[in-house]
Every structure is written in C-alpha cells, then in structure tokens.
C-alpha positions in Angstrom: 117.0 -97.5 18.9 115.8 -94.4 20.6 117.8 -92.2 18.2 116.5 -94.3 15.2 112.9 -93.9 16.4 113.3 -90.1 16.7 114.8 -89.9 13.2 111.9 -91.9 11.7 109.3 -89.7 13.5 110.8 -86.5 12.2 111.3 -87.7 8.6 108.2 -89.7 8.1 106.4 -86.8 6.4 107.0 -83.3 5.1 107.9 -80.8 7.8 106.4 -77.7 6.0 102.7 -78.0 5.1 101.7 -77.3 1.5 101.1 -73.7 0.8 98.0 -72.2 -0.8 97.3 -73.6 -4.2 99.9 -76.3 -4.0 99.2 -79.6 -5.8 97.4 -82.2 -3.7 96.3 -79.7 -1.1 92.8 -80.5 0.2 92.4 -77.4 2.3 91.3 -74.0 1.0 93.9 -71.3 0.7 92.6 -69.3 3.8 92.7 -72.5 5.9 96.3 -73.3 4.9 97.4 -69.9 6.1 96.1 -70.7 9.7 98.2 -72.6 12.2 97.5 -76.3 12.6 96.9 -77.6 16.0 99.5 -80.2 17.2 98.3 -83.6 18.3 96.8 -83.5 21.8 96.5 -79.8 21.9 92.8 -79.9 21.0 90.8 -83.0 21.8 88.1 -82.0 19.4 90.4 -81.6 16.4 89.7 -84.0 13.6 92.5 -82.9 11.2 95.8 -84.9 11.7 99.0 -82.9 12.1 101.7 -83.0 9.4 103.6 -86.3 9.5 100.7 -88.3 11.0 99.0 -91.0 9.0 95.3 -90.3 8.3 94.1 -93.2 10.5 96.5 -92.6 13.4 95.0 -92.3 16.8 95.5 -88.9 18.4 96.4 -89.3 22.0 94.1 -87.6 24.4 96.7 -86.8 27.0 97.8 -83.3 27.8 101.0 -83.7 25.8 103.0 -85.9 23.3 104.8 -89.0 24.7 108.5 -88.8 24.7 110.7 -91.0 22.4 111.3 -93.4 25.3 107.6 -94.0 25.7 107.4 -92.3 29.1 104.2 -90.3 29.4 104.4 -86.8 30.7 103.4 -86.1 34.2 99.6 -85.6 34.7 100.2 -82.6 36.9 101.7 -80.6 34.1 99.5 -77.7 32.9 97.5 -78.3 29.8 98.9 -76.7 26.6 97.1 -73.5 25.5 94.9 -74.0 22.5 96.5 -72.1 19.6 94.2 -69.3 18.5 93.5 -67.8 15.1 95.4 -64.7 14.1 92.1 -62.9 13.8 90.7 -61.3 17.0 88.1 -63.3 18.8 84.7 -61.7 18.5 83.2 -60.5 21.7 79.9 -59.0 22.8 80.1 -55.3 23.3 78.3 -53.7 26.1 77.7 -50.2 27.2 79.9 -47.6 25.6 81.9 -50.3 23.7 78.8 -51.1 21.7 78.5 -47.4 20.7 82.2 -47.4 19.7 81.7 -50.5 17.4 78.6 -49.0 15.7 80.2 -45.6 15.3 82.1 -44.8 12.0 85.9 -44.9 12.3 87.4 -41.5 13.1 89.8 -40.1 10.5 93.5 -40.4 11.3 95.5 -37.3 11.9 99.0 -36.8 10.7 101.6 -36.7 13.4 103.2 -33.5 12.2 99.9 -31.5 11.9 98.9 -29.3 14.8 95.3 -29.0 16.0 95.2 -25.4 15.0 96.3 -26.1 11.4 93.8 -28.9 10.7 90.8 -27.9 8.6 87.5 -27.7 10.4 89.1 -26.7 13.7 89.7 -23.3 15.3 92.6 -22.8 17.7 92.6 -26.5 18.8 88.8 -26.9 19.1 87.8 -30.6 19.2 84.7 -30.1 17.1 86.3 -30.5 13.7 84.0 -33.3 12.5 80.9 -31.1 12.7 81.0 -30.5 9.0 79.8 -34.0 8.4 76.3 -32.8 9.2 76.3 -30.6 6.2 76.4 -33.6 3.8 73.2 -35.0 5.2 69.9 -33.7 3.8 68.0 -31.4 6.0 64.9 -32.9 7.7 62.6 -30.3 9.2 60.5 -33.0 10.7 63.3 -33.7 13.2 63.7 -30.3 14.7 62.2 -27.7 12.3 64.6 -24.9 11.4 66.3 -25.0 14.8 70.0 -25.9 14.7 70.7 -29.6 15.1 72.7 -29.0 18.3 72.4 -26.2 21.0 74.3 -23.1 20.0 77.9 -22.6 21.1 77.9 -20.7 24.4 81.4 -19.2 24.1 84.1 -19.2 21.5 87.6 -20.3 22.3 91.1 -19.2 21.4 91.5 -16.1 19.3 87.7 -16.0 18.7 87.1 -14.9 22.3 87.9 -11.4 21.0 84.9 -11.6 18.7 82.8 -12.9 21.6 83.8 -10.0 23.8 83.2 -7.5 21.0 79.7 -8.7 20.3 78.8 -8.5 24.0 80.1 -5.0 24.3 78.4 -3.9 21.1 75.0 -5.3 22.2 75.0 -3.1 25.3 76.5 0.0 23.7 74.4 3.1 24.4 74.2 4.1 20.7 75.5 3.3 17.3 78.5 5.6 17.6 79.8 3.7 20.6 79.3 0.3 18.8 81.2 1.6 15.7 84.0 2.8 18.0 84.4 -0.7 19.3 84.8 -2.0 15.8 87.3 0.7 14.8 89.4 0.0 17.9 89.5 -3.7 17.0 90.6 -2.7 13.5 93.5 -0.6 14.8 94.6 -3.5 17.1 94.6 -5.9 14.1 92.1 -8.1 15.9 89.8 -8.3 12.9 92.6 -9.2 10.5 93.7 -12.0 12.8 90.2 -13.4 13.0 89.8 -13.2 9.2 92.9 -15.4 8.7 91.3 -18.1 11.0 87.9 -18.3 9.3 88.7 -21.3 7.1 89.7 -23.4 10.2 86.3 -22.9 11.8 83.9 -25.9 12.0 80.5 -25.2 10.6 78.9 -25.1 14.1 81.5 -22.6 15.3 81.2 -20.6 12.1 77.5 -20.3 12.7 78.2 -19.1 16.3 80.6 -16.5 14.9 78.0 -15.4 12.3 75.6 -14.7 15.2 78.1 -12.5 16.8 78.9 -10.7 13.5 75.1 -10.1 13.1 74.9 -8.6 16.6 77.7 -6.2 15.9 76.3 -5.3 12.4 72.9 -4.4 13.7 74.3 -2.6 16.7 76.3 -0.4 14.3 73.4 0.1 11.9 74.9 -2.0 9.1 72.2 -4.7 8.8 71.0 -3.6 5.4 74.3 -3.6 3.5 76.1 -6.2 1.4 79.6 -6.7 2.8 81.0 -7.4 -0.7 79.4 -4.4 -2.4 81.9 -1.6 -3.2 79.5 1.0 -1.7 79.6 -0.8 1.7 83.3 0.4 2.1 82.1 3.9 2.4 79.7 3.1 5.2 81.2 0.3 7.3 84.7 -0.6 8.5 86.6 -2.3 5.8 88.3 -5.0 8.0 85.0 -5.8 9.6 83.4 -6.2 6.1 86.2 -8.6 5.1 85.5 -10.7 8.2 81.8 -10.5 7.6 82.2 -11.7 4.0 84.5 -14.5 5.0 82.0 -15.8 7.6 79.2 -15.6 5.0 81.3 -17.6 2.6 82.1 -20.2 5.3 78.5 -20.9 6.1 77.3 -20.4 2.5 74.8 -17.8 3.5 75.1 -14.1 2.5 72.0 -12.5 4.1 72.3 -14.0 7.6 71.9 -10.7 9.6 68.3 -11.3 10.5 66.1 -13.0 13.1 66.8 -16.6 12.2 70.5 -16.0 13.1 70.0 -13.5 15.9 67.3 -15.7 17.7 67.8 -19.3 16.7 71.6 -19.2 17.4 71.5 -17.0 20.4 69.9 -19.1 23.2 71.0 -21.6 25.8 69.2 -23.5 28.6 69.6 -21.8 31.9 70.8 -25.1 33.4 72.3 -28.1 31.7 69.7 -30.9 31.4 70.5 -34.1 33.2 70.0 -36.3 30.1 70.1 -35.8 26.3 66.8 -34.6 24.9 65.9 -33.4 21.4 66.7 -29.8 20.7 63.0 -28.8 20.1 62.0 -30.4 23.4 64.9 -28.6 25.1 63.8 -25.2 23.8 60.2 -25.9 24.8 60.7 -27.3 28.3 63.8 -25.5 29.7 64.2 -21.9 30.8 66.2 -20.2 28.0 68.7 -17.4 28.4 70.4 -15.4 25.6 74.1 -16.1 24.9 74.7 -12.5 23.9 72.5 -10.3 26.0 71.1 -7.0 24.7 70.8 -5.9 28.4 73.8 -5.5 30.6 74.8 -8.3 33.0 73.0 -8.2 36.3 70.0 -6.4 34.9 66.6 -7.9 33.7 66.3 -9.1 30.2 65.3 -6.3 27.7 62.4 -6.4 25.3 64.7 -7.3 22.5 66.1 -10.3 24.5 62.6 -11.5 25.2 61.4 -11.1 21.6 64.3 -13.2 20.3 63.7 -15.9 23.0 59.9 -15.8 22.1 60.8 -16.4 18.5 63.0 -19.4 19.5 60.2 -21.0 21.6 57.8 -20.3 18.7 60.0 -22.4 16.4 60.3 -25.2 19.1 56.5 -25.4 19.5 56.0 -25.2 15.7 57.8 -28.5 15.1 54.3 -30.0 14.6 53.6 -27.6 11.9 56.6 -28.8 9.9 55.4 -32.4 10.3 51.9 -31.6 9.1 53.4 -29.8 6.1 55.2 -33.0 5.2 51.9 -34.9 5.6 50.1 -32.5 3.3 52.8 -32.4 0.6 51.7 -34.2 -2.5 48.2 -35.1 -1.1 45.2 -34.7 -3.3 42.5 -32.3 -2.1 40.0 -35.2 -2.3 42.1 -37.5 -0.1 40.3 -38.3 3.2 43.5 -37.5 5.2 43.7 -33.9 3.9 40.9 -32.4 6.0 42.2 -34.2 9.0 45.7 -32.8 8.6 44.2 -29.3 8.0 42.2 -29.5 11.3 45.4 -30.5 13.1 47.1 -27.6 11.5 44.4 -25.2 12.8 45.0 -26.5 16.3 48.7 -26.1 16.1 48.4 -22.5 14.9 46.0 -21.7 17.7 48.5 -23.1 20.1 51.3 -21.0 18.6 49.1 -17.9 18.9 48.4 -18.7 22.6 52.2 -19.1 23.1 52.8 -15.6 21.7 50.0 -14.1 23.9 51.6 -15.7 26.9 54.9 -14.1 26.0 53.3 -10.6 25.7 52.9 -9.8 29.4 56.6 -10.4 30.3 57.7 -8.6 27.1 55.6 -5.5 27.9 57.0 -5.3 31.4 60.7 -5.6 30.2 62.8 -2.5 29.9 63.9 -1.0 26.5 66.5 1.5 25.5 66.5 3.8 22.4 69.4 1.8 20.9 67.4 -1.5 21.2 64.3 0.1 19.6 66.6 1.4 16.8 67.9 -2.2 16.2 64.3 -3.5 16.0 63.3 -0.8 13.6 66.3 -1.5 11.4 65.5 -5.2 11.3 61.8 -4.6 10.6 62.7 -2.2 7.8 64.7 -4.9 6.1 62.0 -7.6 6.5 64.4 -9.5 8.7 62.0 -10.3 11.6 59.9 -13.0 10.0 59.9 -16.3 11.9 60.8 -19.3 9.8 57.8 -21.3 11.2 55.4 -18.7 9.7 57.1 -19.0 6.4 56.6 -22.7 6.5 52.9 -22.3 7.2 52.7 -19.8 4.4 54.3 -22.3 2.0 51.5 -24.8 2.8 48.5 -22.5 2.8 49.7 -19.9 0.2 48.8 -16.8 2.2 52.0 -14.9 1.3 51.6 -15.4 -2.4 48.4 -13.5 -2.4 49.0 -10.9 0.3 52.7 -10.3 0.0 53.3 -11.1 -3.7 55.9 -13.6 -4.9 58.8 -11.1 -4.9 58.1 -10.1 -1.3 58.0 -13.7 -0.3 61.5 -14.3 -1.7 62.8 -11.2 0.1 61.6 -12.7 3.4 63.2 -16.1 2.6 66.6 -14.7 1.6 67.5 -14.5 5.3 67.2 -18.3 5.6 70.0 -20.8 4.8 70.0 -22.4 1.3 68.7 -25.8 2.6 65.8 -24.1 4.4 64.9 -22.1 1.3 65.0 -25.2 -0.8 62.6 -27.0 1.6 60.2 -24.1 1.4 60.3 -24.0 -2.4 59.6 -27.7 -2.4 56.6 -27.2 -0.1 55.3 -24.5 -2.5 55.2 -27.1 -5.3 54.1 -30.2 -3.4 51.2 -28.4 -1.5 49.8 -26.8 -4.7 47.1 -29.4 -5.0 45.9 -28.7 -1.4 45.7 -25.0 -2.2 43.1 -25.6 -4.9 40.6 -26.0 -2.0 40.5 -22.2 -1.9 38.4 -22.2 -5.1 36.0 -25.0 -4.1 33.1 -25.4 -1.8 32.1 -27.9 0.8 33.3 -29.0 4.2 36.9 -29.6 3.1 37.2 -26.2 1.6 35.7 -24.7 4.8 38.5 -26.4 6.8 41.1 -25.0 4.5 39.8 -21.5 4.8 39.7 -21.9 8.6 43.4 -22.8 8.5 44.1 -19.7 6.4 42.3 -17.5 8.9 44.1 -19.0 11.8 47.5 -18.3 10.1 46.4 -14.7 9.5 45.5 -14.3 13.1 48.9 -15.8 14.2 50.8 -13.5 11.9 48.9 -10.4 13.3 49.7 -11.5 16.9 53.4 -11.8 16.1 53.3 -8.4 14.4 51.7 -6.9 17.5 54.4 -8.5 19.7 57.1 -6.9 17.5 55.4 -3.5 17.8 55.1 -3.8 21.5 58.8 -4.5 21.7 59.7 -1.5 19.5 57.7 1.2 21.2 58.6 2.7 24.7 55.0 2.3 26.0 52.0 0.8 24.4 48.6 -0.8 24.8 48.3 -4.5 25.8 48.9 -7.0 23.0 45.4 -8.4 23.2 44.0 -5.0 22.1 46.5 -4.7 19.2 45.7 -8.2 18.1 
C-alpha cells in the first residue's frame, strides 16, 4: 500500500509545469519562468503546487508528511523560502546610495593597458574627464573658472614638461629659457611628449597647456602661431609640434594668454576640509601659484600676484555672470531691468575694491626684468584682458564703442570656444537693454551709471597691470 500511495502521488499530475504560452496556462509568461513554492514552504502562498487539486488543503507544518503518514519532527528547521532569481531590492545608504545613482562606468578590456586607453596619460585615473566637454557650459555655476581645481602636478612622462615650465619661469632671461627648450629637444623629451598628447584627458591637457604657455612667454614666443611656416624660423620646431598638438587636443589655438596663465595656475594653500564650489574656494582660501614666476623659497613676484589677483577677480565676478543671464532677453521697459542694473553697479564697485586691495601687496612684491618683459609681451598681444570684464562688456556694450568690434574679437580669441560663444550670445540677448543708452529717465540713468562703473573698473585693472610692469611707480589710487 505504501508503494502504491507513493506511485499515485507522483503520477497524479504533470511533473513539469506548462511553459510560457502553453495551452491552458493561466499564469503569464514571466510568472511561469519563476520557481513555484512547494506545499508548506510558504504559509501565505495561495497557488497550489503542480499535482495538487485546486481545492486541496495545504498543510501548515514545516514540511510535507511522509508516505507512511508520520509527521516530521517539530524541531526540524523550517525550510527556506525560495527566492526570485532577481535580486531583492534594498535601501541604499551612505556611499552605496551615490553608487546607485551614479552612471555605470565603462568596462575596460582585459588586454588594454592603462597607458594605451584613450583619455589617460601614463596610467592616470582621470580618463573620464572628457565627459564634461559634452555638457553645455553654464557660467552661472562658476563663471569662466575651470570646473575643478587645476592639476597641481603632472605624472608619468609629463613630469618633464612640469619641470621644464618651472625652470623656464625662473630663467633670468629669454636666452636661458630658450636653452632649456633646445636641451629638451636634443634629449628627445619633446618628441616623447608629442606622442602622448592624444592620451591626455581634457583636464590634464589644459594643465599641460598652461605649462606650454609659461614656456612660450618665457622664451618670447607668445605672439606666434605654432602652425605657421614662419614660426619655424623663430621657435624650436619640436616645441612648436607639441604646442600645436596640445592646442588641437583642447580645441583652442590662441591659449597663450591670461585666461590660461592665471585661471589654470592656482591652487589653495591648504586642502579644504570639505568640498566647496570652485568660485567659493578661490574667494575664501589663500591661493598659491602652481608654477611660480619667483624661485622657491622667495616671496611671490609681481607677476605671480597679478595672476592670482585675476583669478580672485573671476571668483568674485560670479555674480556678474548671473546678472548677465538675468538681463539677457529682458525688455528695457521691464521693471526688473533697473533692479538688475543697480545690482550690477554694486558688483562692479566690489570688484574695483577687490583690485585696490590687491594693489598694496603687488606694489611691494619684487620684480625682475624678465618678468616685466613677459608682462610687456602679453600686454602687446592684448592677452591680459580678464574674462569677467569681457562679460560685463558684452552686457553693457562699452567695448563696441571704445574698442571697435574688431578689437573686441581680438581680445576674445584668447578664450575657449564655449566661452566665446557665450559672450556672443550675450551680445545678442542684451541688445534691448543697451537701447537705454539713447533714452532718458531714471532707468537710462541707472544704465549709464553701470557703464561708468565698468569704465572705472577697467581703468583700475589697467593701473594694476602697469604697476606690475614697471620697476617702481606711484600708488595705484593715484593712477586710477
């Protein structure tokens, strides 16, 4: 009897459940693919197991009775509830929550070395930095400052460029700086760097561009085009090839200017304890240059302090970029237009006070003939214009009248393409506001006050540059 009962139990129904789409199947296809709980494994289960009649009572004990009718011992451990093949969702906390919300990282092939992967240089872990280039630039976030603090030191083979830039910056004259480049050419260091440009991430390529700019201005080559045939007669050929490759990598030809030399050549003196926005970092922390124009162990030179002053000016000018976005597309008759113009006047007064505060330390700093020659060469190329002043000019239109349109484009050529595009957009969108220059009334008076404050700010900056370029001079307040 026992054997017969067992045979009937195992042959009473089909052993294999119906597959997805089978005739007579009442479950959906995805439910049929999941395992079915056996009787007694889940007290809350309402679906009978295969071979059980629909109205059969499911025993509530921890297991199935044996064929002889003897119940299993109550001390036996309860059977584990079968789980779905899908992972059980759980609540992420801490860093796990950030990992779930972050986009999945790209898989790397097993046979590809870190040095051969695009976007990396000599095994650098920052190969995903190029993703930032696909996002549109938003000056309201951090102005024209870089999105992240500049790279303090390059790694791998690029340490040679780092050392060359530091040595060229403190060279006593141009001949000594040119000798450094020629020595690197003879040692094939420039050719080795040229072969590795394509593997640089964008952030490290910008760091390399800053060092190329330091070397170029130290050698007196800031006004040449590295791809022009005439440049081969003036500058070192291998250095020009490296210069052109870096320019192609960052998509910016005329980068030897203040935006690169200042905005990519600073670092906080001490690492902040928590993450803060980059404009706040540049405003609140003590800044030091990455590549010093003064030798190590000596006070910062006037050129160092001028570049740091331009960086802090950009950090404090973040409010000017936001007001420019507010005024873009506004009608001159809009009630919010004079309010934004008054705030713009206050911001420009604050920027002028910032420059005046920098003047005392700059005037007391030492200066060498080589550093004054560098400043003179940059000023002769129109390469010392701060981007924040160009943003204010795009809103108020001072440069179009005083500098002419061609001169304005010459100043903007030293900015990256996305920054030039933003300034051109401000030229168009702020045109209605500039019609206040031909009107009368209180709103027009506020607009003219904003223009006058920008003119005073530009004169103050010009006096600061002049104070840095001359050996001795009058106080800045007298020049302003």
